C-alpha positions as CSV (number, residue, x, y, z in Angstrom):
1,M,-11.0,229.0,175.7
2,T,-9.3,229.2,172.5
3,D,-10.2,231.7,170.2
4,P,-10.8,229.9,166.6
5,E,-9.3,232.8,164.9
6,T,-5.7,232.0,166.4
7,A,-6.0,228.8,167.2
8,I,-3.3,226.5,165.6
9,L,-4.8,223.8,163.7
10,A,-3.2,220.2,163.9
11,P,-2.0,218.9,160.6
12,M,-4.2,216.5,158.9
13,R,-3.5,213.0,159.2
14,Y,-3.9,210.1,156.3
15,A,-5.7,206.8,156.5
16,T,-6.0,204.6,153.4
17,L,-9.5,202.3,153.0
18,V,-9.4,199.7,150.6
19,I,-12.2,198.0,149.2
20,D,-11.3,195.7,146.1
21,R,-10.8,197.7,143.3
22,L,-12.5,200.9,144.2
23,R,-10.9,204.2,143.5
24,A,-11.0,207.9,143.6
25,N,-12.9,207.8,146.8
26,E,-15.8,205.8,145.5
27,P,-16.8,203.9,148.5
28,F,-17.9,207.1,150.0
29,R,-20.4,207.7,147.4
30,P,-23.7,206.7,147.9
31,G,-24.7,203.6,145.9
32,A,-21.4,203.1,144.7
33,A,-21.0,199.5,145.9
34,P,-20.6,196.7,143.6
35,N,-23.9,195.5,145.0
36,G,-25.5,198.7,144.4
37,G,-27.7,199.9,147.6
38,D,-26.1,201.7,150.5
39,F,-23.9,198.7,151.1
40,L,-21.0,201.1,152.0
41,L,-22.7,203.6,154.1
42,P,-20.7,202.4,157.4
43,W,-17.3,203.3,155.7
44,R,-18.8,206.9,154.9
45,Q,-19.9,207.0,158.3
46,L,-16.2,206.1,159.7
47,R,-15.0,208.5,157.2
48,E,-17.1,211.0,159.0
49,R,-16.0,210.0,162.1
50,F,-12.3,210.1,161.6
51,A,-12.7,213.4,160.1
52,S,-13.7,214.6,163.3
53,E,-10.3,213.4,164.8
54,G,-8.3,215.0,162.3
55,V,-7.9,211.6,160.2
56,E,-8.8,211.9,156.4
57,L,-9.8,208.7,155.1
58,N,-9.2,208.0,151.5
59,T,-8.8,205.4,149.0
60,R,-5.7,204.4,148.3
61,D,-5.0,206.1,144.9
62,V,-6.1,209.3,146.8
63,N,-3.5,209.1,149.1
64,A,-0.7,207.9,146.8
65,D,2.0,210.7,147.6
66,R,1.0,211.3,151.8
67,E,2.2,209.7,154.6
68,V,-0.7,207.2,155.7
69,E,-0.8,206.3,159.2
70,F,-2.4,203.1,159.0
71,E,-5.1,201.1,156.6
72,L,-8.1,199.7,157.0
73,H,-9.3,196.8,154.4
74,L,-12.5,195.2,153.5
75,N,-11.7,191.4,154.0
76,A,-8.1,190.0,154.2
77,R,-5.7,190.7,151.3
78,R,-3.0,189.0,150.4
79,N,-0.6,192.0,150.0
80,V,-0.7,193.6,153.3
81,D,2.0,196.4,152.8
82,H,1.5,199.0,155.6
83,P,2.9,197.8,159.2
84,L,-0.3,199.1,160.7
85,S,-3.1,197.3,158.8
86,Y,-6.5,196.5,160.1
87,A,-9.3,194.6,158.0
88,Y,-12.9,194.3,158.8
89,L,-13.7,190.7,157.4
90,H,-17.2,190.8,156.4
91,E,-17.0,187.8,153.7
92,D,-17.3,184.1,155.3
93,P,-14.5,182.2,155.3
94,I,-16.4,179.4,153.4
95,A,-17.2,181.9,150.3
96,R,-13.7,183.6,151.0
97,P,-10.7,181.2,152.6
98,I,-8.4,184.2,153.2
99,N,-10.9,185.5,155.9
100,G,-10.2,182.4,158.0
101,N,-6.5,181.8,157.4
102,L,-4.7,182.2,160.4
103,V,-1.5,182.5,158.9
104,E,-2.6,185.3,156.6
105,L,-4.6,187.1,159.2
106,A,-1.6,187.3,161.5
107,R,-0.4,189.9,159.3
108,Y,-2.7,192.4,160.6
109,R,-2.6,194.4,163.6
110,K,-6.3,194.1,164.5
111,L,-9.0,192.1,162.6
112,F,-13.1,192.6,163.5
113,T,-15.6,190.1,162.4
114,D,-18.9,188.6,163.4
115,A,-17.3,185.0,162.5
116,E,-17.6,183.8,166.1
117,E,-15.0,180.8,165.4
118,L,-12.3,183.6,164.9
119,V,-13.1,185.8,167.7
120,D,-10.2,185.7,170.2
121,G,-11.1,189.1,171.9
122,E,-7.6,190.6,171.5
123,H,-6.3,190.1,167.8
124,V,-9.9,189.4,166.3
125,I,-12.6,191.4,167.7
126,D,-16.2,190.6,167.5
127,L,-17.8,193.3,165.5
128,P,-21.1,192.4,163.6
129,C,-21.8,193.8,160.0
130,P,-23.1,197.3,160.5
131,N,-26.2,197.7,158.4
132,D,-28.6,200.4,158.1
133,L,-31.6,199.6,159.9
134,T,-33.8,202.7,159.5
135,P,-37.5,201.7,160.4
136,R,-38.9,202.5,156.9
137,A,-43.1,202.1,155.8
138,V,-43.7,198.2,154.8
139,P,-46.9,197.4,153.1
140,D,-48.7,194.2,154.3
141,F,-49.0,191.6,152.2
142,K,-52.5,192.5,150.4
143,E,-50.5,195.3,149.2
144,R,-47.5,193.7,147.9
145,D,-47.6,192.6,144.0
146,L,-45.0,190.2,144.9
147,F,-44.7,187.4,147.6
148,C,-41.0,186.8,147.5
149,V,-37.9,188.8,146.5
150,L,-34.4,187.1,146.6
151,I,-31.5,189.5,146.6
152,A,-28.2,187.6,146.2
153,A,-25.0,187.1,143.9
154,N,-24.9,183.6,142.2
155,D,-21.2,183.2,143.7
156,T,-19.8,179.7,143.8
157,L,-17.3,178.3,146.3
158,P,-13.9,177.5,145.6
159,G,-14.8,174.1,146.7
160,P,-17.2,171.9,148.5
161,H,-18.3,172.9,152.1
162,P,-20.8,171.1,154.7
163,H,-22.3,174.2,155.5
164,D,-22.7,175.5,151.7
165,L,-26.5,176.8,151.5
166,R,-26.2,177.9,147.9
167,Q,-27.9,175.0,146.7
168,R,-30.8,175.4,149.0
169,R,-30.8,179.0,147.5
170,V,-31.2,177.5,144.2
171,G,-33.6,174.9,145.0
172,A,-35.9,178.0,146.6
173,I,-35.9,179.8,143.2
174,R,-36.5,176.9,140.9
175,F,-39.5,176.6,143.6
176,F,-40.8,179.9,142.8
177,E,-40.1,179.5,139.1
178,E,-42.4,176.5,138.9
179,H,-45.1,177.5,141.2
180,A,-45.3,180.9,141.7
181,P,-43.3,182.8,139.2
182,V,-45.4,186.1,139.0
183,R,-45.1,186.4,142.3
184,F,-41.4,186.5,142.7
185,A,-38.4,188.5,141.6
186,L,-34.7,187.7,141.5
187,Y,-32.2,190.6,141.9
188,G,-28.5,190.4,142.0
189,H,-25.5,190.0,139.9
190,G,-24.8,186.6,137.8
């Protein structure tokens, strides 16, 4: 058994996480996501797991003067500078076309997504979006002051798409605004 007092520690290795314009290790702070909540929880958990393997995961600015072994991107990016870059394609290619552009995606060493049409089992691996599914107490309908809550961003697509459901979402919002405005709440950006 190795004596912790005399054990030689391996040097820390570094990796970079790129999420939009987040800096100063913001992705690892609870509630720091642009949409609020704990959307970035899986990245915090991944950071902890990497740390247990001797890899410190930071944002690009924190790693600016360090030798970085690899990069992880949330969604594909036009600039893929590191030769060992990986991406988790969170946004559907309908909303973010680069996430479905095979020429752009070829620059990544490996990709992870839940977009079945992209998964090939080798370069693109099926990995459903990790969500916090911790059970929570939920009041029954009689105890709730709202019937329906919609949480969404008012994003627009780059162009028309046959699978775009945004107009249906707008239709549902208009229905509740007209028929049950006090039983409906809308949250989100835009």
